[in-house]
C-alpha positions as CSV (number, residue, x, y, z in Angstrom):
1,M,-29.3,24.8,4.4
2,R,-29.1,22.6,1.4
3,I,-25.8,20.8,0.5
4,Q,-24.9,20.8,-3.2
5,R,-23.3,17.6,-4.5
6,I,-20.2,18.0,-6.5
7,K,-20.2,16.0,-9.8
8,P,-16.9,14.7,-11.2
9,Q,-17.2,16.7,-14.5
10,H,-17.1,19.9,-12.5
11,I,-13.8,19.2,-10.8
12,K,-11.5,22.1,-10.4
13,E,-8.1,21.7,-12.1
14,E,-6.2,22.2,-8.8
15,V,-7.5,18.8,-7.5
16,I,-5.5,17.1,-10.3
17,A,-1.9,17.0,-9.1
18,K,0.6,17.9,-11.7
19,E,3.1,15.2,-10.4
20,T,0.8,12.3,-11.2
21,N,1.0,11.2,-14.8
22,L,-2.7,10.6,-15.4
23,D,-2.2,9.4,-18.9
24,L,-0.9,6.1,-17.4
25,I,-4.4,5.0,-16.5
26,T,-6.1,5.8,-19.8
27,P,-5.5,2.3,-21.3
28,L,-6.8,0.8,-18.0
29,I,-10.0,2.9,-18.1
30,V,-10.5,2.0,-21.8
31,K,-10.1,-1.7,-20.9
32,Y,-12.6,-1.7,-18.1
33,A,-15.1,1.1,-18.9
34,G,-18.6,-0.1,-19.2
35,K,-17.8,-3.6,-18.0
36,K,-19.9,-4.9,-15.1
37,G,-17.9,-5.9,-12.0
38,S,-14.8,-4.1,-13.2
39,L,-14.3,-1.8,-10.1
40,I,-11.9,-4.0,-8.2
41,P,-9.7,-4.9,-11.3
42,L,-9.7,-1.1,-12.2
43,L,-8.5,-0.2,-8.7
44,Q,-6.0,-3.0,-8.7
45,G,-4.6,-1.9,-12.0
46,T,-4.4,1.7,-10.8
47,Q,-2.5,0.6,-7.8
48,D,-0.1,-1.5,-9.9
49,I,0.6,1.6,-12.0
50,Y,1.2,4.1,-9.1
51,G,2.0,1.9,-6.2
52,Y,-1.1,3.3,-4.5
53,I,-4.4,4.9,-5.5
54,P,-3.8,8.7,-5.8
55,E,-6.8,10.9,-4.8
56,E,-6.9,12.6,-8.2
57,V,-7.2,9.3,-10.0
58,F,-10.5,8.6,-8.2
59,Y,-11.8,11.8,-9.8
60,I,-10.6,10.8,-13.3
61,I,-12.0,7.3,-13.0
62,A,-15.4,8.7,-11.8
63,E,-15.4,11.1,-14.7
64,K,-14.6,8.5,-17.4
65,T,-16.7,5.6,-16.0
66,D,-20.1,5.2,-14.3
67,Y,-18.6,4.6,-10.9
68,K,-19.4,7.1,-8.1
69,L,-16.6,8.5,-5.9
70,S,-18.3,7.2,-2.8
71,T,-18.5,3.7,-4.2
72,M,-14.9,3.6,-5.3
73,Y,-13.7,5.0,-2.0
74,G,-15.8,2.6,-0.1
75,V,-14.3,-0.4,-1.9
76,A,-10.7,1.0,-1.7
77,T,-11.0,1.5,2.1
78,F,-12.8,-1.8,2.8
79,Y,-10.2,-4.1,1.3
80,A,-6.8,-4.1,2.9
81,Q,-5.1,-4.7,-0.4
82,F,-5.7,-1.1,-1.5
83,R,-3.5,1.8,-0.4
84,L,-4.5,5.5,-0.5
85,S,-1.0,6.8,0.2
86,P,2.5,6.1,-1.2
87,V,4.5,3.3,0.3
88,G,8.2,2.6,0.4
89,K,10.2,0.9,-2.2
90,H,10.5,-2.1,0.2
91,I,7.5,-3.2,2.2
92,V,8.6,-4.9,5.4
93,K,5.8,-7.3,6.6
94,V,6.3,-8.7,10.1
95,C,4.2,-11.7,10.9
96,H,2.2,-11.6,14.1
97,G,0.4,-14.9,13.6
98,T,0.2,-17.3,16.5
99,A,3.5,-19.1,15.9
100,C,5.4,-15.8,15.4
101,H,3.6,-14.2,18.3
102,V,4.8,-17.0,20.6
103,Q,8.3,-16.6,19.3
104,N,8.2,-12.9,20.2
105,A,7.4,-11.2,16.8
106,K,6.6,-8.0,18.9
107,A,10.4,-7.7,19.6
108,I,11.1,-7.8,15.8
109,T,8.5,-5.1,15.1
110,V,9.8,-2.9,18.0
111,A,13.4,-3.4,16.7
112,L,12.4,-2.3,13.2
113,Q,10.4,0.7,14.6
114,E,13.4,1.9,16.5
115,F,15.9,1.2,13.8
116,L,13.9,2.7,11.0
117,K,12.5,5.5,13.3
118,I,8.9,4.9,12.1
119,D,5.7,3.6,13.5
120,D,3.9,0.4,12.3
121,G,2.1,1.3,9.1
122,A,4.4,4.2,8.3
123,T,7.0,4.9,5.6
124,T,10.5,6.1,6.2
125,P,11.1,9.7,5.1
126,D,13.5,8.6,2.3
127,G,10.7,6.4,0.9
128,L,12.8,3.3,1.1
129,F,10.8,1.2,3.7
130,T,7.2,0.8,4.8
131,L,6.6,-1.3,8.0
132,E,3.5,-3.4,8.3
133,S,2.4,-5.9,10.9
134,V,0.4,-8.7,9.2
135,A,-1.8,-11.5,10.6
136,C,0.1,-14.5,9.0
137,L,2.7,-15.1,6.3
138,G,2.2,-18.9,6.4
139,C,5.8,-19.7,7.4
140,C,5.1,-20.9,10.9
141,S,8.1,-23.3,11.1
142,L,10.4,-20.3,10.6
143,A,8.8,-18.1,13.3
144,P,9.3,-15.3,13.8
145,V,9.2,-14.2,10.2
146,M,9.2,-11.1,8.0
147,M,8.9,-10.6,4.3
148,I,10.5,-7.8,2.3
149,G,9.1,-7.9,-1.2
150,D,9.1,-11.5,-2.3
151,E,11.9,-12.5,0.1
152,T,11.1,-14.3,3.4
153,Y,13.4,-14.1,6.4
154,G,12.9,-16.5,9.3
155,K,14.2,-17.4,12.8
156,L,14.6,-13.7,13.4
157,N,15.9,-11.7,16.4
158,A,16.5,-8.0,16.8
159,K,20.1,-8.2,15.7
160,N,19.7,-10.2,12.5
161,T,16.6,-8.1,11.6
162,K,18.7,-4.9,11.7
163,K,21.4,-6.6,9.7
164,I,19.0,-7.4,6.9
165,I,17.8,-3.8,6.8
166,R,21.3,-2.5,6.8
167,T,22.2,-4.8,3.9
168,I,19.2,-3.6,1.9
169,K,20.1,0.1,2.6
170,K,23.7,-0.5,1.6
171,N,22.6,-2.2,-1.7
172,E,20.4,0.9,-2.4
173,K,23.3,3.3,-2.4
């Protein structure tokens, strides 16, 4: 049995989701098309636009550039900076580096998982929070630490961690 390869120009319309405004990436593609070594900046720009890299955008980029789907997907899955699914408005990063680990960062993560009712790496159903454990945030003297967006919170315990999340939720309403 021979397997037929699917070429991007033969993509069926149903692959392209109607909810993703694909016109947003046109200037990005124009900027990087034909430039050597532009794959990572192209993927970064795409993620900046959508917050992640939607599946249908891979097809559009492949169609309008010389990049193969397998190459793009390989790069996007190799580097931790790229996301292939939507994330919450607020990304909660809990440090699990050595100093934070010693200061019981696991308790912070568990408290957040229970309070937000999600697993590590998941997003709340309302799309407000995504929880991530990270290797190090570089704030060892404040251990245990978490970051939400650009804001750093240190000397955490389960109680003050929940209070921070409650405050953010309250401000969102």
